C-alpha positions as CSV (number, residue, x, y, z in Angstrom):
1,M,0.0,0.0,0.0
2,L,2.8,2.4,0.9
3,W,4.6,1.5,-2.3
4,N,1.5,2.3,-4.4
5,S,1.1,5.7,-2.6
6,L,4.8,6.5,-3.3
7,L,4.5,5.5,-7.0
8,L,1.3,7.6,-7.4
9,F,3.0,10.6,-5.7
10,T,6.0,10.3,-8.0
11,L,3.9,10.0,-11.1
12,V,1.7,12.9,-10.3
13,G,4.7,15.0,-9.2
14,G,6.4,14.3,-12.5
15,C,3.5,15.8,-14.4
16,S,4.0,19.2,-12.9
17,T,2.3,22.1,-14.8
18,E,4.7,24.8,-13.7
19,D,6.0,25.2,-17.3
20,I,2.6,25.5,-18.8
21,R,1.7,29.1,-19.2
22,P,-0.9,30.9,-21.3
23,L,0.4,33.3,-23.9
24,Q,-1.1,36.4,-22.2
25,N,-0.6,38.9,-25.0
26,L,-2.0,36.6,-27.6
27,N,-4.9,35.5,-25.4
28,S,-5.8,39.1,-24.5
29,A,-5.9,40.0,-28.2
30,L,-8.2,37.1,-28.9
31,D,-10.5,38.1,-26.1
32,R,-10.8,41.6,-27.4
33,S,-11.7,40.6,-31.0
34,S,-14.7,38.4,-30.2
35,D,-17.4,37.7,-27.6
36,A,-16.6,33.9,-27.6
37,R,-14.5,31.4,-29.5
38,R,-14.8,27.6,-30.2
39,D,-13.4,24.8,-32.4
40,P,-9.8,26.0,-32.6
41,T,-7.5,24.6,-35.2
42,L,-3.8,25.4,-35.0
43,A,-1.1,25.4,-37.7
44,Q,2.4,26.7,-37.8
45,E,1.8,30.4,-37.4
46,W,-2.0,30.4,-37.8
47,L,-5.1,29.9,-35.6
48,A,-8.6,29.5,-37.0
49,T,-11.6,29.5,-34.7
50,L,-15.3,29.9,-34.9
51,S,-15.7,33.4,-33.4
52,S,-18.9,34.9,-32.1
53,R,-19.7,38.6,-32.2
54,G,-23.1,40.0,-31.6
55,G,-24.7,36.5,-31.6
56,R,-23.4,35.6,-35.1
57,E,-20.6,33.0,-35.6
58,R,-18.0,33.3,-38.3
59,I,-14.6,31.8,-39.1
60,E,-11.7,33.9,-38.1
61,L,-8.1,33.3,-39.1
62,I,-5.4,34.8,-36.8
63,N,-1.8,35.4,-37.6
64,L,0.0,34.2,-34.4
65,R,3.1,36.2,-35.0
66,N,1.3,39.5,-34.4
67,G,-2.1,38.3,-33.0
68,T,-4.1,40.1,-35.7
69,P,-7.0,38.7,-37.8
70,V,-6.2,37.9,-41.4
71,P,-8.6,38.9,-44.2
72,T,-10.5,36.0,-45.7
73,P,-12.6,37.4,-48.5
74,G,-15.4,35.1,-49.7
75,L,-15.1,32.8,-46.6
76,N,-17.9,34.0,-44.3
77,S,-21.3,34.2,-46.0
78,A,-24.2,36.0,-44.2
79,D,-26.5,33.1,-45.1
80,A,-24.2,30.3,-43.8
81,Q,-23.5,29.0,-40.3
82,P,-20.1,27.3,-39.8
83,V,-20.1,24.0,-37.9
84,S,-16.6,22.7,-38.0
85,I,-13.2,23.9,-39.4
86,S,-9.7,22.6,-40.0
87,L,-6.6,24.4,-41.2
88,S,-3.7,23.2,-43.3
89,G,-0.2,23.6,-41.8
90,D,0.7,26.6,-43.9
91,G,-2.6,28.3,-43.4
92,E,-3.4,28.2,-47.1
93,R,-6.4,25.8,-47.0
94,L,-9.3,25.8,-44.6
95,A,-11.8,22.9,-44.7
96,L,-15.2,23.5,-43.2
97,V,-18.6,22.2,-42.7
98,Q,-21.4,24.8,-42.9
99,Q,-25.2,24.9,-42.8
100,R,-27.0,26.9,-45.4
101,D,-30.6,26.9,-46.6
102,G,-31.3,23.8,-44.6
103,R,-28.4,21.8,-46.0
104,T,-25.1,20.8,-44.5
105,E,-22.2,21.3,-46.9
106,L,-18.5,20.3,-47.0
107,M,-16.4,23.2,-48.3
108,L,-12.8,24.0,-49.0
109,Y,-11.4,27.6,-48.9
110,R,-8.1,28.5,-50.6
111,R,-6.8,31.7,-49.0
112,S,-4.3,32.7,-51.8
113,I,-7.2,33.0,-54.3
114,G,-10.0,33.8,-51.9
115,A,-12.1,30.9,-53.3
116,L,-14.7,28.9,-51.4
117,Q,-15.5,25.6,-53.2
118,R,-18.2,23.0,-52.4
119,L,-17.0,19.4,-52.2
120,D,-19.4,16.7,-53.2
121,I,-19.7,13.7,-50.9
122,N,-20.0,10.3,-52.6
123,P,-21.9,8.3,-51.5
124,P,-24.1,11.1,-50.2
125,G,-24.2,11.9,-46.5
126,V,-24.3,14.7,-44.0
127,P,-20.9,16.0,-43.0
128,R,-20.3,16.9,-39.3
129,Q,-16.6,17.4,-38.6
130,V,-13.5,17.9,-40.7
131,S,-9.7,17.4,-40.2
132,L,-7.1,18.5,-42.8
133,N,-3.6,16.9,-42.8
134,G,-0.6,19.2,-42.5
135,D,0.0,19.7,-46.3
136,G,-3.8,20.4,-46.9
137,R,-4.1,17.6,-49.5
138,T,-5.9,15.0,-47.5
139,L,-9.2,15.5,-45.6
140,A,-10.9,13.3,-43.0
141,V,-14.6,13.9,-42.8
142,Q,-17.1,12.5,-40.2
143,I,-20.3,11.8,-42.2
144,S,-23.7,10.5,-41.2
145,R,-25.2,8.0,-43.6
146,S,-28.5,6.2,-42.9
147,G,-28.2,6.9,-39.1
148,R,-24.6,5.6,-38.9
149,W,-21.4,7.7,-38.5
150,D,-18.6,7.0,-41.0
151,V,-15.3,8.7,-41.6
152,D,-14.3,9.3,-45.2
153,I,-10.7,10.1,-46.3
154,I,-10.6,12.4,-49.3
155,R,-7.6,13.2,-51.5
156,L,-7.9,16.9,-52.5
157,P,-6.6,18.3,-55.8
């Protein structure tokens, strides 16, 4: 019994959180730019979140070097509600699931050209969550089909 207590104390003590510290300047800048944030996706020098301001959610891309939002023309549409996002390692591609006109859509945004493209799902299903790999060329998508959850891996052009 004493041995188990010593082992537990050693294990817990070895997991000290003294070195884990929030990045105060960056966190303060994030707090000032929105009412609330969720669904973060982090890549090299970029952070994308679903940001809420005035009761409306939108996707916001932040440059982590200076803590400022990056323009994303064509990404946020007034008639669409983002559900899930994922960012490529270089911040160039953003995969997202959005709801619009009663439909749930899988989309790909390419920042360098400001283009938002709908991705077809075959066989058909309802996307829920996305995850891009580091180079932005492979996408994992959680999809509901006939009451069952599947994960599709999609190679992007």
